[in-house]
Z-matrix of the N, CA and C atoms (Angstrom, degrees):
N
C 1 1.446
C 2 1.537 1 110.70
N 3 1.318 2 115.83 1 -34.55
C 4 1.464 3 118.56 2 178.08
C 5 1.528 4 110.31 3 -66.14
N 6 1.328 5 116.79 4 -33.57
C 7 1.461 6 120.08 5 176.48
C 8 1.530 7 110.60 6 -66.52
N 9 1.329 8 116.71 7 -38.69
C 10 1.466 9 120.06 8 176.45
C 11 1.525 10 109.84 9 -64.52
N 12 1.328 11 116.85 10 -41.60
C 13 1.471 12 121.56 11 177.25
C 14 1.526 13 109.66 12 -57.95
N 15 1.315 14 116.09 13 -47.02
C 16 1.468 15 120.87 14 179.81
C 17 1.525 16 110.88 15 -60.79
N 18 1.337 17 117.16 16 -42.86
C 19 1.460 18 121.95 17 178.61
C 20 1.526 19 110.75 18 -58.29
N 21 1.339 20 117.05 19 -49.63
C 22 1.464 21 120.30 20 -178.48
C 23 1.524 22 111.72 21 -66.08
N 24 1.320 23 117.05 22 -36.27
C 25 1.470 24 119.88 23 177.55
C 26 1.529 25 110.51 24 -64.61
N 27 1.323 26 116.74 25 -41.99
C 28 1.472 27 120.53 26 179.17
C 29 1.519 28 111.66 27 -64.21
N 30 1.329 29 116.66 28 -30.25
C 31 1.470 30 121.45 29 177.84
C 32 1.527 31 112.27 30 -85.03
N 33 1.326 32 116.96 31 -1.55
C 34 1.461 33 120.75 32 179.92
C 35 1.513 34 113.81 33 77.46
N 36 1.325 35 116.43 34 22.45
C 37 1.459 36 120.79 35 -179.81
C 38 1.520 37 109.30 36 -111.68
N 39 1.302 38 116.95 37 126.23
C 40 1.456 39 121.23 38 175.12
C 41 1.505 40 113.91 39 84.33
N 42 1.305 41 114.64 40 140.08
C 43 1.456 42 120.64 41 178.04
C 44 1.524 43 112.00 42 -103.73
N 45 1.328 44 116.74 43 -22.87
C 46 1.460 45 122.93 44 -179.72
C 47 1.532 46 111.46 45 54.09
N 48 1.318 47 115.47 46 40.46
C 49 1.462 48 120.91 47 -175.99
C 50 1.524 49 112.96 48 -66.13
N 51 1.325 50 118.39 49 -37.14
C 52 1.466 51 120.14 50 179.38
C 53 1.521 52 110.34 51 -66.93
N 54 1.314 53 116.74 52 -43.34
C 55 1.467 54 120.74 53 179.05
C 56 1.522 55 110.39 54 -64.78
N 57 1.307 56 117.08 55 -45.55
C 58 1.464 57 120.48 56 -178.65
C 59 1.528 58 111.62 57 -65.92
N 60 1.321 59 117.45 58 -31.37
C 61 1.466 60 121.01 59 178.95
C 62 1.529 61 111.40 60 -64.95
N 63 1.323 62 117.16 61 -23.81
C 64 1.464 63 120.45 62 179.14
C 65 1.527 64 112.08 63 -72.99
N 66 1.322 65 116.36 64 -20.54
C 67 1.464 66 123.18 65 -178.80
C 68 1.528 67 111.58 66 51.18
N 69 1.322 68 114.64 67 51.70
C 70 1.461 69 121.74 68 178.47
C 71 1.521 70 108.61 69 -140.14
N 72 1.322 71 115.83 70 142.13
C 73 1.460 72 120.82 71 176.43
C 74 1.522 73 107.85 72 -139.97
N 75 1.321 74 117.47 73 170.28
C 76 1.461 75 120.24 74 -178.03
C 77 1.536 76 114.08 75 -57.71
N 78 1.312 77 118.17 76 -23.35
C 79 1.466 78 120.02 77 -178.00
C 80 1.532 79 113.38 78 -86.64
N 81 1.295 80 118.29 79 -4.35
C 82 1.465 81 121.38 80 179.73
C 83 1.526 82 109.97 81 -81.22
N 84 1.315 83 116.15 82 81.34
C 85 1.461 84 121.40 83 -175.75
C 86 1.527 85 112.83 84 -72.36
N 87 1.318 86 117.70 85 -16.00
C 88 1.462 87 120.96 86 -179.70
C 89 1.532 88 112.38 87 -80.34
N 90 1.309 89 117.56 88 -8.98
C 91 1.464 90 121.35 89 179.16
C 92 1.522 91 109.59 90 -85.78
N 93 1.311 92 116.26 91 153.34
C 94 1.469 93 120.71 92 -176.68
C 95 1.524 94 111.58 93 -72.19
N 96 1.326 95 114.21 94 160.45
C 97 1.466 96 120.69 95 177.53
C 98 1.522 97 110.03 96 -60.79
N 99 1.328 98 117.09 97 -39.76
C 100 1.468 99 121.18 98 179.90
C 101 1.527 100 111.14 99 -63.75
N 102 1.332 101 117.66 100 -38.05
C 103 1.469 102 120.65 101 178.35
C 104 1.527 103 110.61 102 -66.04
N 105 1.335 104 116.28 103 -41.29
C 106 1.464 105 119.99 104 177.51
C 107 1.530 106 110.87 105 -65.02
N 108 1.314 107 116.31 106 -40.56
C 109 1.462 108 121.10 107 178.84
C 110 1.527 109 110.21 108 -60.60
N 111 1.319 110 116.24 109 -45.46
C 112 1.466 111 121.35 110 178.14
C 113 1.531 112 110.11 111 -60.67
N 114 1.325 113 116.58 112 -44.88
C 115 1.468 114 121.15 113 -178.79
C 116 1.532 115 111.30 114 -62.37
N 117 1.324 116 116.87 115 -39.05
C 118 1.470 117 120.79 116 178.74
C 119 1.526 118 110.53 117 -61.28
N 120 1.333 119 116.78 118 -44.18
C 121 1.455 120 120.03 119 -179.11
C 122 1.522 121 111.64 120 -68.89
N 123 1.332 122 117.58 121 -36.84
C 124 1.470 123 120.51 122 177.01
C 125 1.527 124 109.45 123 -64.63
N 126 1.319 125 116.80 124 -45.16
C 127 1.466 126 120.43 125 178.46
C 128 1.522 127 110.64 126 -63.70
N 129 1.320 128 117.14 127 -42.76
C 130 1.467 129 120.88 128 178.05
C 131 1.510 130 112.18 129 -60.08
N 132 1.318 131 116.54 130 -40.28
C 133 1.467 132 121.26 131 177.80
C 134 1.525 133 110.27 132 -62.30
N 135 1.321 134 116.24 133 -45.77
C 136 1.467 135 118.93 134 -178.16
C 137 1.528 136 111.99 135 -66.60
N 138 1.328 137 117.39 136 -38.99
C 139 1.466 138 120.58 137 177.01
C 140 1.527 139 110.54 138 -64.83
N 141 1.330 140 116.52 139 -45.70
C 142 1.467 141 120.28 140 -179.73
C 143 1.521 142 110.99 141 -63.47
N 144 1.320 143 117.68 142 -35.60
C 145 1.462 144 121.39 143 178.63
C 146 1.532 145 110.39 144 -63.43
N 147 1.323 146 116.43 145 -41.53
C 148 1.467 147 120.58 146 178.25
C 149 1.529 148 110.47 147 -62.89
N 150 1.323 149 116.21 148 -39.65
C 151 1.462 150 121.16 149 -176.29
C 152 1.529 151 113.41 150 -79.76
N 153 1.314 152 117.52 151 -17.38
C 154 1.466 153 121.25 152 -174.41
C 155 1.525 154 111.45 153 -75.81
N 156 1.314 155 114.81 154 138.15
C 157 1.462 156 120.37 155 173.71
C 158 1.521 157 109.50 156 -87.01
N 159 1.314 158 116.41 157 -32.97
C 160 1.454 159 122.65 158 174.74
C 161 1.525 160 107.41 159 -159.05
N 162 1.312 161 117.14 160 174.09
C 163 1.463 162 120.40 161 -175.31
C 164 1.527 163 113.30 162 -69.98
N 165 1.325 164 117.53 163 -11.72
C 166 1.455 165 120.55 164 -178.64
C 167 1.530 166 112.99 165 -99.76
N 168 1.326 167 117.54 166 -5.63
C 169 1.458 168 120.58 167 177.26
C 170 1.527 169 108.92 168 -72.50
N 171 1.312 170 116.57 169 168.00
C 172 1.464 171 120.17 170 178.47
C 173 1.515 172 111.53 171 -57.03
N 174 1.323 173 116.89 172 -46.01
C 175 1.463 174 120.51 173 179.49
C 176 1.525 175 111.16 174 -67.92
N 177 1.315 176 116.91 175 -33.19
C 178 1.461 177 120.65 176 177.74
C 179 1.519 178 111.28 177 -64.86
N 180 1.321 179 116.00 178 -42.77
C 181 1.468 180 120.00 179 177.14
C 182 1.520 181 110.55 180 -66.73
N 183 1.334 182 116.82 181 -36.30
C 184 1.462 183 120.78 182 177.28
C 185 1.517 184 110.21 183 -63.56
N 186 1.314 185 117.04 184 -40.17
C 187 1.458 186 121.30 185 178.26
C 188 1.522 187 111.26 186 -59.53
N 189 1.313 188 116.25 187 -45.62
C 190 1.467 189 121.25 188 179.68
C 191 1.520 190 109.87 189 -63.33
N 192 1.324 191 117.00 190 -43.51
C 193 1.475 192 120.94 191 -179.35
C 194 1.522 193 110.89 192 -65.95
N 195 1.312 194 118.22 193 -40.44
C 196 1.465 195 121.46 194 178.12
C 197 1.527 196 110.75 195 -61.98
N 198 1.332 197 116.78 196 -38.32
C 199 1.463 198 120.12 197 177.36
C 200 1.526 199 109.98 198 -62.94
N 201 1.324 200 117.61 199 -42.54
C 202 1.464 201 120.95 200 178.01
C 203 1.524 202 110.71 201 -61.70
N 204 1.323 203 117.23 202 -44.42
C 205 1.454 204 121.23 203 -179.52
C 206 1.526 205 111.54 204 -67.59
N 207 1.331 206 117.31 205 -35.00
C 208 1.463 207 121.00 206 177.06
C 209 1.528 208 110.28 207 -63.52
N 210 1.318 209 116.58 208 -40.61
C 211 1.468 210 120.48 209 178.56
C 212 1.521 211 110.96 210 -64.25
N 213 1.323 212 116.50 211 -42.92
C 214 1.469 213 120.22 212 177.89
C 215 1.521 214 111.50 213 -63.09
N 216 1.324 215 116.49 214 -43.44
C 217 1.463 216 120.30 215 -179.73
C 218 1.518 217 110.96 216 -63.87
N 219 1.322 218 116.50 217 -37.16
C 220 1.469 219 120.58 218 178.79
C 221 1.523 220 109.95 219 -64.81
N 222 1.320 221 116.69 220 -39.82
C 223 1.461 222 120.42 221 177.68
C 224 1.521 223 111.22 222 -63.02
N 225 1.339 224 117.54 223 -35.41
C 226 1.456 225 121.96 224 179.58
C 227 1.516 226 111.93 225 -63.51
N 228 1.346 227 117.41 226 -46.91
C 229 1.456 228 117.03 227 -176.59
C 230 1.530 229 112.38 228 -85.39
N 231 1.311 230 117.90 229 -7.40
C 232 1.461 231 121.18 230 175.40
C 233 1.524 232 110.95 231 -79.65
N 234 1.324 233 116.16 232 -17.66
C 235 1.484 234 120.69 233 -178.43
C 236 1.498 235 111.77 234 -75.10
Protein backbone atom coordinates (compact mmCIF):
# COMPACT_ATOMS: atom_id res chain seq x y z
CA UNK A 1 0.00 0.00 0.00
CA UNK A 2 2.90 2.34 0.68
CA UNK A 3 4.13 1.67 -2.86
CA UNK A 4 0.69 2.62 -4.19
CA UNK A 5 0.83 5.80 -2.07
CA UNK A 6 4.23 6.62 -3.56
CA UNK A 7 2.91 6.00 -7.09
CA UNK A 8 -0.05 8.37 -6.62
CA UNK A 9 2.16 11.02 -5.01
CA UNK A 10 4.58 10.87 -7.96
CA UNK A 11 1.62 11.35 -10.31
CA UNK A 12 0.43 14.35 -8.29
CA UNK A 13 -2.70 12.60 -7.09
CA UNK A 14 -3.69 12.63 -3.44
CA UNK A 15 -2.25 14.35 -0.45
CA UNK A 16 -2.67 11.48 2.04
CA UNK A 17 -3.10 14.05 4.80
CA UNK A 18 -4.95 11.73 7.19
CA UNK A 19 -2.29 9.04 6.87
CA UNK A 20 0.56 11.52 7.24
CA UNK A 21 -1.10 13.08 10.31
CA UNK A 22 -0.74 9.72 12.06
CA UNK A 23 3.06 10.00 11.75
CA UNK A 24 3.45 6.25 11.36
CA UNK A 25 5.03 4.15 8.64
CA UNK A 26 5.80 0.46 8.18
CA UNK A 27 9.30 0.94 9.63
CA UNK A 28 8.07 2.31 12.96
CA UNK A 29 8.51 -0.90 14.93
CA UNK A 30 8.04 0.88 18.26
CA UNK A 31 4.37 1.57 17.48
CA UNK A 32 1.68 -0.88 18.55
CA UNK A 33 0.06 -3.41 16.25
CA UNK A 34 -3.28 -1.62 16.73
CA UNK A 35 -1.75 1.70 15.62
CA UNK A 36 -0.33 0.06 12.49
CA UNK A 37 -3.68 -1.59 11.79
CA UNK A 38 -5.43 1.78 12.06
CA UNK A 39 -2.85 3.39 9.77
CA UNK A 40 -3.32 0.67 7.14
CA UNK A 41 -7.07 1.26 7.04
CA UNK A 42 -6.63 5.05 6.86
CA UNK A 43 -4.17 4.65 3.99
CA UNK A 44 -6.46 2.15 2.27
CA UNK A 45 -9.36 4.58 2.53
CA UNK A 46 -7.33 7.39 0.99
CA UNK A 47 -6.08 5.19 -1.86
CA UNK A 48 -9.58 3.88 -2.57
CA UNK A 49 -10.94 7.44 -2.55
CA UNK A 50 -8.41 8.45 -5.22
CA UNK A 51 -9.37 5.44 -7.35
CA UNK A 52 -13.13 5.86 -6.93
CA UNK A 53 -15.20 7.39 -9.68
CA UNK A 54 -18.13 7.78 -7.31
CA UNK A 55 -19.23 6.43 -3.94
CA UNK A 56 -21.07 3.53 -5.58
CA UNK A 57 -18.12 2.18 -7.58
CA UNK A 58 -16.13 -0.76 -6.25
CA UNK A 59 -13.35 1.53 -5.07
CA UNK A 60 -15.90 3.92 -3.59
CA UNK A 61 -17.42 1.14 -1.52
CA UNK A 62 -13.92 0.05 -0.50
CA UNK A 63 -13.20 3.58 0.67
CA UNK A 64 -16.29 3.59 2.87
CA UNK A 65 -15.43 0.16 4.29
CA UNK A 66 -11.83 1.18 5.01
CA UNK A 67 -13.12 4.20 6.94
CA UNK A 68 -15.32 1.90 9.04
CA UNK A 69 -12.39 -0.43 9.73
CA UNK A 70 -10.13 2.52 10.60
CA UNK A 71 -12.65 3.68 13.19
CA UNK A 72 -12.83 0.20 14.71
CA UNK A 73 -9.05 -0.10 14.82
CA UNK A 74 -8.79 3.30 16.51
CA UNK A 75 -11.24 2.15 19.17
CA UNK A 76 -9.08 -0.94 19.78
CA UNK A 77 -5.89 0.96 20.54
CA UNK A 78 -7.72 3.68 22.47
CA UNK A 79 -8.70 1.08 25.09
